[in-house]
All heavy atoms as a GROMACS GRO file, in nm:
protein
  579
    1MET      N    1   8.172   4.507  -6.615
    1MET     CA    2   8.028   4.504  -6.620
    1MET      C    3   7.975   4.365  -6.580
    1MET      O    4   7.875   4.356  -6.513
    1MET     CB    5   7.983   4.542  -6.762
    1MET     CG    6   7.835   4.551  -6.778
    1MET     SD    7   7.769   4.692  -6.689
    1MET     CE    8   7.599   4.673  -6.719
    2SER      N    9   8.045   4.262  -6.619
    2SER     CA   10   7.999   4.127  -6.584
    2SER      C   11   8.003   4.103  -6.434
    2SER      O   12   7.920   4.028  -6.381
    2SER     CB   13   8.080   4.020  -6.658
    2SER     OG   14   8.215   4.028  -6.620
    3ASP      N   15   8.096   4.167  -6.363
    3ASP     CA   16   8.102   4.155  -6.217
    3ASP      C   17   7.978   4.217  -6.153
    3ASP      O   18   7.924   4.164  -6.057
    3ASP     CB   19   8.227   4.223  -6.161
    3ASP     CG   20   8.355   4.152  -6.200
    3ASP    OD1   21   8.348   4.033  -6.237
    3ASP    OD2   22   8.461   4.216  -6.193
    4ILE      N   23   7.936   4.330  -6.206
    4ILE     CA   24   7.817   4.398  -6.154
    4ILE      C   25   7.693   4.314  -6.180
    4ILE      O   26   7.609   4.296  -6.092
    4ILE     CB   27   7.803   4.538  -6.216
    4ILE    CG1   28   7.918   4.627  -6.172
    4ILE    CG2   29   7.668   4.601  -6.180
    4ILE    CD1   30   7.928   4.758  -6.245
    5GLU      N   31   7.685   4.260  -6.302
    5GLU     CA   32   7.570   4.176  -6.335
    5GLU      C   33   7.566   4.051  -6.246
    5GLU      O   34   7.460   4.014  -6.196
    5GLU     CB   35   7.575   4.135  -6.482
    5GLU     CG   36   7.542   4.247  -6.577
    5GLU     CD   37   7.546   4.204  -6.722
    5GLU    OE1   38   7.535   4.083  -6.750
    5GLU    OE2   39   7.561   4.292  -6.808
    6ALA      N   40   7.680   3.989  -6.226
    6ALA     CA   41   7.684   3.867  -6.146
    6ALA      C   42   7.660   3.894  -5.999
    6ALA      O   43   7.585   3.822  -5.932
    6ALA     CB   44   7.819   3.797  -6.164
    7GLY      N   45   7.721   3.999  -5.946
    7GLY     CA   46   7.712   4.027  -5.803
    7GLY      C   47   7.581   4.090  -5.761
    7GLY      O   48   7.523   4.053  -5.659
    8LEU      N   49   7.532   4.186  -5.838
    8LEU     CA   50   7.412   4.260  -5.798
    8LEU      C   51   7.291   4.232  -5.887
    8LEU      O   52   7.181   4.273  -5.855
    8LEU     CB   53   7.442   4.411  -5.801
    8LEU     CG   54   7.549   4.460  -5.704
    8LEU    CD1   55   7.578   4.607  -5.729
    8LEU    CD2   56   7.504   4.439  -5.561
    9GLY      N   57   7.312   4.167  -5.999
    9GLY     CA   58   7.203   4.140  -6.091
    9GLY      C   59   7.156   4.265  -6.165
    9GLY      O   60   7.041   4.275  -6.204
   10LEU      N   61   7.247   4.360  -6.182
   10LEU     CA   62   7.211   4.487  -6.247
   10LEU      C   63   7.264   4.491  -6.390
   10LEU      O   64   7.378   4.453  -6.417
   10LEU     CB   65   7.270   4.605  -6.170
   10LEU     CG   66   7.224   4.620  -6.026
   10LEU    CD1   67   7.300   4.732  -5.958
   10LEU    CD2   68   7.075   4.646  -6.020
   11LYS      N   69   7.181   4.538  -6.480
   11LYS     CA   70   7.218   4.554  -6.620
   11LYS      C   71   7.242   4.702  -6.649
   11LYS      O   72   7.228   4.787  -6.562
   11LYS     CB   73   7.106   4.501  -6.711
   11LYS     CG   74   7.065   4.359  -6.683
   11LYS     CD   75   7.162   4.264  -6.744
   11LYS     CE   76   7.108   4.121  -6.730
   11LYS     NZ   77   7.193   4.023  -6.780
   12ARG      N   78   7.274   4.732  -6.773
   12ARG     CA   79   7.308   4.869  -6.814
   12ARG      C   80   7.197   4.968  -6.780
   12ARG      O   81   7.223   5.075  -6.726
   12ARG     CB   82   7.338   4.871  -6.964
   12ARG     CG   83   7.377   5.006  -7.016
   12ARG     CD   84   7.411   5.000  -7.165
   12ARG     NE   85   7.438   5.132  -7.215
   12ARG     CZ   86   7.345   5.214  -7.263
   12ARG    NH1   87   7.219   5.176  -7.266
   12ARG    NH2   88   7.376   5.334  -7.306
   13LYS      N   89   7.073   4.936  -6.812
   13LYS     CA   90   6.962   5.029  -6.786
   13LYS      C   91   6.939   5.050  -6.637
   13LYS      O   92   6.897   5.156  -6.595
   13LYS     CB   93   6.836   4.982  -6.856
   13LYS     CG   94   6.845   4.994  -7.007
   13LYS     CD   95   6.717   4.951  -7.075
   13LYS     CE   96   6.730   4.959  -7.226
   13LYS     NZ   97   6.607   4.913  -7.292
   14HIS      N   98   6.967   4.948  -6.557
   14HIS     CA   99   6.959   4.965  -6.412
   14HIS      C  100   7.060   5.069  -6.366
   14HIS      O  101   7.031   5.154  -6.282
   14HIS     CB  102   6.987   4.833  -6.340
   14HIS     CG  103   6.880   4.731  -6.354
   14HIS    ND1  104   6.900   4.614  -6.422
   14HIS    CD2  105   6.752   4.728  -6.310
   14HIS    CE1  106   6.788   4.542  -6.419
   14HIS    NE2  107   6.697   4.609  -6.351
   15LEU      N  108   7.182   5.061  -6.420
   15LEU     CA  109   7.287   5.155  -6.381
   15LEU      C  110   7.253   5.298  -6.423
   15LEU      O  111   7.282   5.393  -6.351
   15LEU     CB  112   7.421   5.112  -6.441
   15LEU     CG  113   7.472   4.975  -6.394
   15LEU    CD1  114   7.601   4.939  -6.466
   15LEU    CD2  115   7.490   4.972  -6.244
   16ILE      N  116   7.189   5.312  -6.537
   16ILE     CA  117   7.145   5.445  -6.582
   16ILE      C  118   7.043   5.501  -6.483
   16ILE      O  119   7.050   5.617  -6.442
   16ILE     CB  120   7.086   5.439  -6.724
   16ILE    CG1  121   7.197   5.405  -6.824
   16ILE    CG2  122   7.016   5.570  -6.760
   16ILE    CD1  123   7.148   5.371  -6.963
   17ALA      N  124   6.948   5.419  -6.444
   17ALA     CA  125   6.846   5.463  -6.348
   17ALA      C  126   6.908   5.501  -6.214
   17ALA      O  127   6.870   5.601  -6.153
   17ALA     CB  128   6.740   5.354  -6.329
   18ILE      N  129   7.006   5.424  -6.170
   18ILE     CA  130   7.074   5.456  -6.044
   18ILE      C  131   7.143   5.591  -6.055
   18ILE      O  132   7.134   5.673  -5.964
   18ILE     CB  133   7.176   5.345  -6.007
   18ILE    CG1  134   7.102   5.218  -5.965
   18ILE    CG2  135   7.269   5.390  -5.896
   18ILE    CD1  136   7.190   5.096  -5.952
   19SER      N  137   7.210   5.615  -6.167
   19SER     CA  138   7.280   5.743  -6.183
   19SER      C  139   7.182   5.859  -6.186
   19SER      O  140   7.213   5.967  -6.135
   19SER     CB  141   7.367   5.742  -6.309
   19SER     OG  142   7.289   5.747  -6.426
   20LEU      N  143   7.064   5.840  -6.241
   20LEU     CA  144   6.963   5.945  -6.241
   20LEU      C  145   6.912   5.973  -6.100
   20LEU      O  146   6.883   6.087  -6.064
   20LEU     CB  147   6.848   5.909  -6.334
   20LEU     CG  148   6.880   5.907  -6.483
   20LEU    CD1  149   6.764   5.845  -6.560
   20LEU    CD2  150   6.911   6.046  -6.533
   21LEU      N  151   6.901   5.869  -6.021
   21LEU     CA  152   6.851   5.885  -5.884
   21LEU      C  153   6.952   5.949  -5.790
   21LEU      O  154   6.918   6.036  -5.710
   21LEU     CB  155   6.807   5.749  -5.828
   21LEU     CG  156   6.681   5.690  -5.888
   21LEU    CD1  157   6.666   5.545  -5.846
   21LEU    CD2  158   6.560   5.771  -5.848
   22VAL      N  159   7.077   5.905  -5.797
   22VAL     CA  160   7.176   5.953  -5.700
   22VAL      C  161   7.260   6.069  -5.751
   22VAL      O  162   7.330   6.133  -5.674
   22VAL     CB  163   7.269   5.839  -5.652
   22VAL    CG1  164   7.191   5.730  -5.584
   22VAL    CG2  165   7.354   5.784  -5.763
   23GLY      N  166   7.253   6.098  -5.878
   23GLY     CA  167   7.332   6.205  -5.937
   23GLY      C  168   7.450   6.147  -6.013
   23GLY      O  169   7.489   6.032  -5.992
   24LYS      N  170   7.502   6.226  -6.102
   24LYS     CA  171   7.612   6.180  -6.186
   24LYS      C  172   7.711   6.293  -6.204
   24LYS      O  173   7.689   6.402  -6.155
   24LYS     CB  174   7.560   6.130  -6.320
   24LYS     CG  175   7.462   6.225  -6.387
   24LYS     CD  176   7.355   6.147  -6.460
   24LYS     CE  177   7.241   6.235  -6.502
   24LYS     NZ  178   7.162   6.292  -6.396
   25ASP      N  179   7.820   6.269  -6.272
   25ASP     CA  180   7.927   6.369  -6.279
   25ASP      C  181   7.886   6.501  -6.342
   25ASP      O  182   7.937   6.605  -6.306
   25ASP     CB  183   8.050   6.312  -6.351
   25ASP     CG  184   8.021   6.263  -6.491
   25ASP    OD1  185   7.904   6.260  -6.531
   25ASP    OD2  186   8.117   6.227  -6.561
   26TYR      N  187   7.790   6.501  -6.433
   26TYR     CA  188   7.747   6.626  -6.495
   26TYR      C  189   7.618   6.681  -6.434
   26TYR      O  190   7.571   6.785  -6.474
   26TYR     CB  191   7.734   6.611  -6.647
   26TYR     CG  192   7.647   6.495  -6.690
   26TYR    CD1  193   7.510   6.510  -6.705
   26TYR    CD2  194   7.703   6.371  -6.713
   26TYR    CE1  195   7.431   6.404  -6.742
   26TYR    CE2  196   7.624   6.264  -6.752
   26TYR     CZ  197   7.488   6.282  -6.767
   26TYR     OH  198   7.411   6.176  -6.804
   27ASP      N  199   7.559   6.611  -6.341
   27ASP     CA  200   7.441   6.658  -6.268
   27ASP      C  201   7.447   6.595  -6.130
   27ASP      O  202   7.397   6.486  -6.108
   27ASP     CB  203   7.312   6.618  -6.340
   27ASP     CG  204   7.188   6.656  -6.262
   27ASP    OD1  205   7.196   6.741  -6.171
   27ASP    OD2  206   7.081   6.600  -6.291
   28LEU      N  207   7.508   6.662  -6.037
   28LEU     CA  208   7.533   6.604  -5.906
   28LEU      C  209   7.412   6.600  -5.814
   28LEU      O  210   7.418   6.544  -5.706
   28LEU     CB  211   7.647   6.680  -5.837
   28LEU     CG  212   7.781   6.676  -5.910
   28LEU    CD1  213   7.883   6.764  -5.838
   28LEU    CD2  214   7.833   6.534  -5.920
   29LYS      N  215   7.301   6.658  -5.855
   29LYS     CA  216   7.186   6.668  -5.767
   29LYS      C  217   7.117   6.535  -5.741
   29LYS      O  218   7.097   6.496  -5.628
   29LYS     CB  219   7.085   6.769  -5.824
   29LYS     CG  220   7.140   6.909  -5.825
   29LYS     CD  221   7.039   7.004  -5.881
   29LYS     CE  222   7.100   7.144  -5.892
   29LYS     NZ  223   7.009   7.236  -5.953
   30GLY      N  224   7.075   6.466  -5.845
   30GLY     CA  225   6.998   6.345  -5.825
   30GLY      C  226   6.869   6.376  -5.752
   30GLY      O  227   6.820   6.489  -5.755
   31VAL      N  228   6.813   6.280  -5.683
   31VAL     CA  229   6.692   6.299  -5.603
   31VAL      C  230   6.737   6.314  -5.458
   31VAL      O  231   6.800   6.224  -5.402
   31VAL     CB  232   6.595   6.180  -5.617
   31VAL    CG1  233   6.475   6.199  -5.527
   31VAL    CG2  234   6.553   6.163  -5.762
   32GLN      N  235   6.707   6.427  -5.401
   32GLN     CA  236   6.750   6.455  -5.264
   32GLN      C  237   6.698   6.348  -5.169
   32GLN      O  238   6.582   6.312  -5.172
   32GLN     CB  239   6.700   6.592  -5.220
   32GLN     CG  240   6.752   6.633  -5.085
   32GLN     CD  241   6.705   6.771  -5.046
   32GLN    OE1  242   6.623   6.832  -5.112
   32GLN    NE2  243   6.757   6.822  -4.937
   33GLY      N  244   6.788   6.296  -5.086
   33GLY     CA  245   6.750   6.195  -4.988
   33GLY      C  246   6.761   6.052  -5.038
   33GLY      O  247   6.739   5.958  -4.961
   34ILE      N  248   6.794   6.033  -5.166
   34ILE     CA  249   6.809   5.898  -5.220
   34ILE      C  250   6.958   5.871  -5.238
   34ILE      O  251   7.025   5.935  -5.319
   34ILE     CB  252   6.737   5.882  -5.356
   34ILE    CG1  253   6.589   5.912  -5.343
   34ILE    CG2  254   6.762   5.742  -5.413
   34ILE    CD1  255   6.513   5.817  -5.254
   35GLY      N  256   7.009   5.777  -5.162
   35GLY     CA  257   7.150   5.740  -5.172
   35GLY      C  258   7.168   5.616  -5.257
   35GLY      O  259   7.072   5.560  -5.310
   36LEU      N  260   7.290   5.573  -5.266
   36LEU     CA  261   7.323   5.460  -5.352
   36LEU      C  262   7.253   5.332  -5.308
   36LEU      O  263   7.198   5.259  -5.391
   36LEU     CB  264   7.475   5.440  -5.355
   36LEU     CG  265   7.527   5.329  -5.446
   36LEU    CD1  266   7.482   5.350  -5.589
   36LEU    CD2  267   7.677   5.320  -5.437
   37ASP      N  268   7.252   5.303  -5.180
   37ASP     CA  269   7.188   5.178  -5.132
   37ASP      C  270   7.040   5.175  -5.164
   37ASP      O  271   6.987   5.073  -5.211
   37ASP     CB  272   7.208   5.162  -4.981
   37ASP     CG  273   7.353   5.136  -4.943
   37ASP    OD1  274   7.429   5.086  -5.029
   37ASP    OD2  275   7.390   5.164  -4.828
   38THR      N  276   6.971   5.285  -5.140
   38THR     CA  277   6.828   5.292  -5.168
   38THR      C  278   6.802   5.280  -5.318
   38THR      O  279   6.711   5.209  -5.361
   38THR     CB  280   6.768   5.423  -5.115
   38THR    OG1  281   6.793   5.431  -4.975
   38THR    CG2  282   6.618   5.431  -5.139
   39ALA      N  283   6.882   5.347  -5.398
   39ALA     CA  284   6.866   5.342  -5.544
   39ALA      C  285   6.887   5.201  -5.597
   39ALA      O  286   6.811   5.154  -5.681
   39ALA     CB  287   6.962   5.440  -5.610
   40VAL      N  288   6.989   5.132  -5.546
   40VAL     CA  289   7.016   4.995  -5.591
   40VAL      C  290   6.898   4.905  -5.555
   40VAL      O  291   6.850   4.828  -5.638
   40VAL     CB  292   7.148   4.941  -5.532
   40VAL    CG1  293   7.161   4.791  -5.554
   40VAL    CG2  294   7.267   5.015  -5.592
   41ARG      N  295   6.850   4.912  -5.432
   41ARG     CA  296   6.737   4.829  -5.391
   41ARG      C  297   6.613   4.859  -5.476
   41ARG      O  298   6.537   4.769  -5.512
   41ARG     CB  299   6.707   4.848  -5.244
   41ARG     CG  300   6.809   4.781  -5.154
   41ARG     CD  301   6.762   4.771  -5.009
   41ARG     NE  302   6.716   4.896  -4.954
   41ARG     CZ  303   6.790   4.982  -4.885
   41ARG    NH1  304   6.917   4.955  -4.865
   41ARG    NH2  305   6.739   5.092  -4.837
   42PHE      N  306   6.594   4.985  -5.508
   42PHE     CA  307   6.478   5.025  -5.590
   42PHE      C  308   6.486   4.964  -5.730
   42PHE      O  309   6.391   4.900  -5.774
   42PHE     CB  310   6.468   5.177  -5.598
   42PHE     CG  311   6.360   5.225  -5.689
   42PHE    CD1  312   6.227   5.211  -5.653
   42PHE    CD2  313   6.391   5.283  -5.810
   42PHE    CE1  314   6.126   5.255  -5.738
   42PHE    CE2  315   6.291   5.328  -5.894
   42PHE     CZ  316   6.159   5.314  -5.858
   43VAL      N  317   6.597   4.983  -5.798
   43VAL     CA  318   6.605   4.935  -5.936
   43VAL      C  319   6.607   4.783  -5.946
   43VAL      O  320   6.565   4.727  -6.046
   43VAL     CB  321   6.725   4.996  -6.014
   43VAL    CG1  322   6.716   5.147  -6.015
   43VAL    CG2  323   6.857   4.951  -5.960
   44GLN      N  324   6.653   4.715  -5.841
   44GLN     CA  325   6.652   4.568  -5.842
   44GLN      C  326   6.510   4.513  -5.848
   44GLN      O  327   6.492   4.397  -5.884
   44GLN     CB  328   6.726   4.513  -5.722
   44GLN     CG  329   6.876   4.525  -5.734
   44GLN     CD  330   6.949   4.481  -5.608
   44GLN    OE1  331   6.900   4.495  -5.497
   44GLN    NE2  332   7.068   4.428  -5.625
   45GLY      N  333   6.412   4.594  -5.816
   45GLY     CA  334   6.273   4.548  -5.819
   45GLY      C  335   6.211   4.549  -5.957
   45GLY      O  336   6.096   4.509  -5.974
   46PHE      N  337   6.287   4.591  -6.059
   46PHE     CA  338   6.234   4.601  -6.194
   46PHE      C  339   6.327   4.530  -6.292
   46PHE      O  340   6.447   4.525  -6.272
   46PHE     CB  341   6.222   4.749  -6.236
   46PHE     CG  342   6.129   4.828  -6.149
   46PHE    CD1  343   6.179   4.903  -6.045
   46PHE    CD2  344   5.993   4.825  -6.170
   46PHE    CE1  345   6.095   4.976  -5.963
   46PHE    CE2  346   5.908   4.898  -6.089
   46PHE     CZ  347   5.958   4.972  -5.985
   47SER      N  348   6.269   4.479  -6.399
   47SER     CA  349   6.351   4.419  -6.503
   47SER      C  350   6.421   4.529  -6.581
   47SER      O  351   6.383   4.646  -6.577
   47SER     CB  352   6.264   4.336  -6.599
   47SER     OG  353   6.185   4.422  -6.680
   48GLU      N  354   6.524   4.490  -6.655
   48GLU     CA  355   6.597   4.588  -6.735
   48GLU      C  356   6.506   4.652  -6.839
   48GLU      O  357   6.518   4.770  -6.870
   48GLU     CB  358   6.718   4.524  -6.804
   48GLU     CG  359   6.800   4.626  -6.882
   48GLU     CD  360   6.915   4.568  -6.959
   48GLU    OE1  361   6.911   4.449  -6.993
   48GLU    OE2  362   7.008   4.644  -6.986
   49ASP      N  363   6.412   4.575  -6.890
   49ASP     CA  364   6.323   4.627  -6.993
   49ASP      C  365   6.226   4.732  -6.941
   49ASP      O  366   6.182   4.818  -7.016
   49ASP     CB  367   6.242   4.512  -7.056
   49ASP     CG  368   6.332   4.417  -7.134
   49ASP    OD1  369   6.437   4.463  -7.184
   49ASP    OD2  370   6.297   4.299  -7.145
   50GLU      N  371   6.192   4.726  -6.814
   50GLU     CA  372   6.091   4.819  -6.763
   50GLU      C  373   6.144   4.932  -6.676
   50GLU      O  374   6.073   5.030  -6.654
   50GLU     CB  375   5.983   4.743  -6.685
   50GLU     CG  376   6.029   4.687  -6.554
   50GLU     CD  377   5.919   4.616  -6.477
   50GLU    OE1  378   5.801   4.649  -6.493
   50GLU    OE2  379   5.954   4.526  -6.400
   51ILE      N  380   6.268   4.924  -6.628
   51ILE     CA  381   6.315   5.021  -6.530
   51ILE      C  382   6.313   5.164  -6.580
   51ILE      O  383   6.263   5.254  -6.513
   51ILE     CB  384   6.454   4.984  -6.473
   51ILE    CG1  385   6.495   5.080  -6.362
   51ILE    CG2  386   6.560   4.980  -6.581
   51ILE    CD1  387   6.407   5.082  -6.242
   52LEU      N  388   6.364   5.191  -6.699
   52LEU     CA  389   6.366   5.329  -6.746
   52LEU      C  390   6.228   5.380  -6.782
   52LEU      O  391   6.196   5.497  -6.758
   52LEU     CB  392   6.463   5.344  -6.864
   52LEU     CG  393   6.610   5.326  -6.829
   52LEU    CD1  394   6.697   5.344  -6.952
   52LEU    CD2  395   6.653   5.422  -6.719
   53ASP      N  396   6.142   5.292  -6.837
   53ASP     CA  397   6.004   5.333  -6.865
   53ASP      C  398   5.932   5.370  -6.736
   53ASP      O  399   5.861   5.470  -6.730
   53ASP     CB  400   5.928   5.222  -6.937
   53ASP     CG  401   5.977   5.200  -7.078
   53ASP    OD1  402   6.034   5.295  -7.137
   53ASP    OD2  403   5.960   5.088  -7.129
   54ARG      N  404   5.950   5.290  -6.633
   54ARG     CA  405   5.888   5.319  -6.503
   54ARG      C  406   5.942   5.448  -6.445
   54ARG      O  407   5.869   5.529  -6.393
   54ARG     CB  408   5.914   5.206  -6.403
   54ARG     CG  409   5.844   5.080  -6.432
   54ARG     CD  410   5.695   5.096  -6.400
   54ARG     NE  411   5.635   4.968  -6.394
   54ARG     CZ  412   5.570   4.921  -6.289
   54ARG    NH1  413   5.554   4.995  -6.183
   54ARG    NH2  414   5.519   4.802  -6.292
   55PHE      N  415   6.072   5.464  -6.454
   55PHE     CA  416   6.136   5.584  -6.401
   55PHE      C  417   6.086   5.708  -6.474
   55PHE      O  418   6.049   5.807  -6.411
   55PHE     CB  419   6.288   5.571  -6.412
   55PHE     CG  420   6.361   5.684  -6.346
   55PHE    CD1  421   6.377   5.685  -6.210
   55PHE    CD2  422   6.413   5.787  -6.420
   55PHE    CE1  423   6.444   5.790  -6.147
   55PHE    CE2  424   6.480   5.891  -6.359
   55PHE     CZ  425   6.495   5.893  -6.222
   56LEU      N  426   6.085   5.703  -6.606
   56LEU     CA  427   6.041   5.818  -6.685
   56LEU      C  428   5.894   5.850  -6.662
   56LEU      O  429   5.855   5.966  -6.663
   56LEU     CB  430   6.068   5.794  -6.833
   56LEU     CG  431   6.216   5.791  -6.871
   56LEU    CD1  432   6.233   5.751  -7.017
   56LEU    CD2  433   6.282   5.924  -6.845
   57SER      N  434   5.812   5.750  -6.638
   57SER     CA  435   5.671   5.776  -6.614
   57SER      C  436   5.649   5.847  -6.482
   57SER      O  437   5.546   5.909  -6.460
   57SER     CB  438   5.591   5.646  -6.617
   57SER     OG  439   5.618   5.567  -6.503
   58LYS      N  440   5.747   5.841  -6.392
   58LYS     CA  441   5.736   5.905  -6.261
   58LYS      C  442   5.810   6.038  -6.252
   58LYS      O  443   5.810   6.100  -6.147
   58LYS     CB  444   5.790   5.811  -6.152
   58LYS     CG  445   5.711   5.685  -6.137
   58LYS     CD  446   5.572   5.714  -6.088
   58LYS     CE  447   5.495   5.586  -6.067
   58LYS     NZ  448   5.358   5.611  -6.028
   59LEU      N  449   5.874   6.083  -6.359
   59LEU     CA  450   5.951   6.206  -6.353
   59LEU      C  451   5.866   6.327  -6.312
   59LEU      O  452   5.915   6.418  -6.249
   59LEU     CB  453   6.020   6.235  -6.486
   59LEU     CG  454   6.150   6.162  -6.508
   59LEU    CD1  455   6.208   6.197  -6.644
   59LEU    CD2  456   6.251   6.191  -6.400
   60VAL      N  457   5.741   6.326  -6.347
   60VAL     CA  458   5.652   6.435  -6.308
   60VAL      C  459   5.644   6.445  -6.157
   60VAL      O  460   5.636   6.553  -6.101
   60VAL     CB  461   5.511   6.412  -6.368
   60VAL    CG1  462   5.413   6.515  -6.317
   60VAL    CG2  463   5.518   6.413  -6.519
   61ASP      N  464   5.655   6.333  -6.088
   61ASP     CA  465   5.641   6.327  -5.943
   61ASP      C  466   5.775   6.328  -5.869
   61ASP      O  467   5.780   6.297  -5.752
   61ASP     CB  468   5.566   6.200  -5.904
   61ASP     CG  469   5.428   6.192  -5.966
   61ASP    OD1  470   5.367   6.298  -5.985
   61ASP    OD2  471   5.384   6.081  -5.996
   62ILE      N  472   5.881   6.365  -5.936
   62ILE     CA  473   6.015   6.348  -5.880
   62ILE      C  474   6.036   6.425  -5.750
   62ILE      O  475   6.112   6.383  -5.666
   62ILE     CB  476   6.123   6.385  -5.985
   62ILE    CG1  477   6.257   6.323  -5.949
   62ILE    CG2  478   6.140   6.533  -5.999
   62ILE    CD1  479   6.279   6.190  -6.002
   63SER      N  480   5.969   6.537  -5.733
   63SER     CA  481   5.996   6.620  -5.616
   63SER      C  482   5.971   6.549  -5.485
   63SER      O  483   6.056   6.547  -5.398
   63SER     CB  484   5.914   6.749  -5.622
   63SER     OG  485   5.777   6.717  -5.625
   64GLY      N  486   5.859   6.490  -5.467
   64GLY     CA  487   5.830   6.425  -5.340
   64GLY      C  488   5.768   6.288  -5.353
   64GLY      O  489   5.800   6.197  -5.278
   65TYR      N  490   5.682   6.274  -5.450
   65TYR     CA  491   5.609   6.150  -5.463
   65TYR      C  492   5.698   6.033  -5.504
   65TYR      O  493   5.684   5.923  -5.453
   65TYR     CB  494   5.494   6.165  -5.562
   65TYR     CG  495   5.392   6.266  -5.516
   65TYR    CD1  496   5.381   6.389  -5.578
   65TYR    CD2  497   5.308   6.238  -5.409
   65TYR    CE1  498   5.290   6.483  -5.535
   65TYR    CE2  499   5.216   6.332  -5.364
   65TYR     CZ  500   5.207   6.455  -5.428
   65TYR     OH  501   5.117   6.546  -5.386
   66LEU      N  502   5.791   6.055  -5.596
   66LEU     CA  503   5.879   5.946  -5.636
   66LEU      C  504   5.968   5.903  -5.521
   66LEU      O  505   5.988   5.785  -5.498
   66LEU     CB  506   5.965   5.988  -5.756
   66LEU     CG  507   6.063   5.881  -5.807
   66LEU    CD1  508   5.989   5.756  -5.849
   66LEU    CD2  509   6.143   5.935  -5.923
   67LYS      N  510   6.017   5.999  -5.445
   67LYS     CA  511   6.100   5.968  -5.329
   67LYS      C  512   6.022   5.879  -5.231
   67LYS      O  513   6.073   5.778  -5.183
   67LYS     CB  514   6.144   6.097  -5.263
   67LYS     CG  515   6.234   6.079  -5.146
   67LYS     CD  516   6.277   6.216  -5.094
   67LYS     CE  517   6.340   6.209  -4.960
   67LYS     NZ  518   6.375   6.340  -4.907
   68LYS      N  519   5.898   5.913  -5.206
   68LYS     CA  520   5.815   5.832  -5.115
   68LYS      C  521   5.790   5.694  -5.174
   68LYS      O  522   5.795   5.593  -5.104
   68LYS     CB  523   5.683   5.903  -5.088
   68LYS     CG  524   5.698   6.026  -5.002
   68LYS     CD  525   5.564   6.094  -4.985
   68LYS     CE  526   5.582   6.228  -4.914
   68LYS     NZ  527   5.458   6.304  -4.906
   69ALA      N  528   5.763   5.688  -5.304
   69ALA     CA  529   5.736   5.560  -5.370
   69ALA      C  530   5.858   5.469  -5.365
   69ALA      O  531   5.846   5.351  -5.339
   69ALA     CB  532   5.694   5.583  -5.515
   70ILE      N  533   5.975   5.527  -5.386
   70ILE     CA  534   6.098   5.448  -5.382
   70ILE      C  535   6.116   5.388  -5.243
   70ILE      O  536   6.146   5.271  -5.227
   70ILE     CB  537   6.220   5.534  -5.420
   70ILE    CG1  538   6.214   5.568  -5.569
   70ILE    CG2  539   6.350   5.463  -5.387
   70ILE    CD1  540   6.314   5.672  -5.612
   71ARG      N  541   6.095   5.470  -5.142
   71ARG     CA  542   6.112   5.420  -5.004
   71ARG      C  543   6.011   5.312  -4.971
   71ARG      O  544   6.043   5.215  -4.902
   71ARG     CB  545   6.103   5.536  -4.907
   71ARG     CG  546   6.225   5.622  -4.916
   71ARG     CD  547   6.232   5.722  -4.808
   71ARG     NE  548   6.355   5.798  -4.823
   71ARG     CZ  549   6.384   5.906  -4.758
   71ARG    NH1  550   6.299   5.954  -4.671
   71ARG    NH2  551   6.497   5.969  -4.777
   72LEU      N  552   5.888   5.326  -5.018
   72LEU     CA  553   5.787   5.225  -4.990
   72LEU      C  554   5.817   5.094  -5.063
   72LEU      O  555   5.793   4.986  -5.009
   72LEU     CB  556   5.649   5.275  -5.032
   72LEU     CG  557   5.589   5.384  -4.944
   72LEU    CD1  558   5.460   5.438  -5.005
   72LEU    CD2  559   5.562   5.331  -4.804
   73LEU      N  560   5.869   5.104  -5.184
   73LEU     CA  561   5.894   4.983  -5.263
   73LEU      C  562   6.016   4.905  -5.219
   73LEU      O  563   6.021   4.784  -5.233
   73LEU     CB  564   5.910   5.021  -5.411
   73LEU     CG  565   5.782   5.063  -5.481
   73LEU    CD1  566   5.813   5.117  -5.619
   73LEU    CD2  567   5.687   4.944  -5.493
   74CYS      N  568   6.116   4.973  -5.167
   74CYS     CA  569   6.240   4.902  -5.144
   74CYS      C  570   6.279   4.889  -4.998
   74CYS      O  571   6.375   4.821  -4.967
   74CYS     CB  572   6.354   4.969  -5.221
   74CYS     SG  573   6.398   5.128  -5.158
   75CYS      N  574   6.211   4.951  -4.910
   75CYS     CA  575   6.257   4.948  -4.771
   75CYS      C  576   6.160   4.875  -4.681
   75CYS      O  577   6.051   4.851  -4.710
   75CYS     CB  578   6.277   5.089  -4.720
   75CYS     SG  579   6.396   5.180  -4.821
   0.00000   0.00000   0.00000
């Protein structure tokens, strides 16, 4: 974990958000069209304290609006 924190600046909550975006072992879907690179760039824009709150506040828009917002924020 310390290697991830040092190399990418990602904390535990960032990794949770990434797994929700790209899919995980028990839910392989994730957000269609969002890959690992995009997810990492997106979560790096938020502090550990705010990333999950921000993500959860956007779950209503997950179908299309969140995908567009992620691309606008990180690309």
